[in-house]
C-alpha positions in Angstrom: 118.2 128.5 79.6 115.8 126.1 77.8 117.5 123.1 79.4 117.0 124.6 82.9 113.4 125.3 82.2 112.9 121.7 80.9 114.6 120.3 84.0 112.5 122.3 86.4 109.3 121.4 84.5 110.1 117.7 84.6 111.0 118.0 88.3 107.7 119.6 89.0 105.8 116.9 87.1 107.8 114.1 88.8 107.1 115.6 92.2 103.4 115.9 91.5 103.3 112.3 90.3 105.1 111.2 93.4 102.6 113.1 95.6 99.7 111.3 93.9 101.4 107.9 94.4 101.9 108.6 98.1 98.3 109.8 98.4 97.0 106.5 96.9 99.2 104.5 99.2 98.1 106.4 102.3 94.4 106.0 101.3 94.8 102.3 100.8 96.5 102.0 104.2 93.6 103.7 106.0 90.8 101.5 104.5 89.7 98.3 106.2 90.5 95.1 104.4 86.8 94.1 104.2 86.0 97.2 102.1 88.0 95.8 99.2 86.3 92.4 99.1 82.9 94.0 99.8 83.4 96.3 96.8 84.4 93.4 94.6 88.0 94.7 94.1 91.3 93.1 94.5 92.5 92.5 98.1 93.9 95.2 100.3 97.3 93.4 100.4 97.4 93.4 96.6 96.9 97.1 96.4 99.3 97.8 99.2 102.1 95.8 97.5 101.4 97.5 94.1 101.3 101.0 95.6 104.3 100.5 97.9 106.4 99.3 95.0 105.1 102.2 93.0 106.0 104.7 95.7 109.5 103.2 96.1 110.2 103.3 92.4 108.7 106.8 92.2 111.1 107.9 94.9 114.1 106.3 93.2 113.1 107.9 89.9 112.9 111.5 91.2 115.4 113.7 89.4 118.2 114.8 89.5 120.0 112.1 91.4 117.8 109.1 90.9 119.4 106.2 89.0 116.1 105.9 87.0 115.7 109.6 86.4 116.2 111.2 83.0 113.2 109.4 81.5 109.5 109.4 81.8 109.5 106.5 84.3 108.6 108.7 87.2 105.6 110.1 85.4 104.5 106.7 84.0 104.5 105.3 87.5 101.4 107.4 88.2 99.3 104.8 86.2 98.8 102.3 89.1 98.0 105.1 91.5 95.6 106.6 89.0 93.8 103.3 88.6 93.5 103.0 92.3 92.3 106.5 92.8 89.7 106.5 90.0 88.4 102.9 90.3 89.1 101.4 93.7 89.0 104.5 96.0 85.4 105.5 95.2 84.3 101.9 95.7 86.0 101.3 99.1 85.5 104.8 100.5 81.9 104.4 101.3 82.3 101.1 103.1 81.0 101.2 106.7 79.6 104.7 106.3 75.9 104.3 106.6 73.5 107.0 107.6 74.2 108.2 111.0 71.5 109.5 113.3 68.2 110.8 112.2 68.0 114.2 110.7 67.7 115.2 107.1 64.4 115.4 105.3 
């Protein structure tokens, strides 16, 4: 019973980590390349390669059938996605979004 609980808990954590990795990749895909250089970050291609490899490894590491499953690799793979989402995403999200129209105070 404890083993089943541990398995499902690990599966839930691995799926949550994979979802965050996919979210980071989709966000990077939707941003213009100029936003990365304008924000002083690494290039868009760099982040796309890092995050795409991250998502591929995260998918392979999903339990129960993944050849890399059984360890914490799938949860550790969240690190590059977390770096992107906490450091790069806020810097590139505001690119090209100036004030539109009048209005306001």
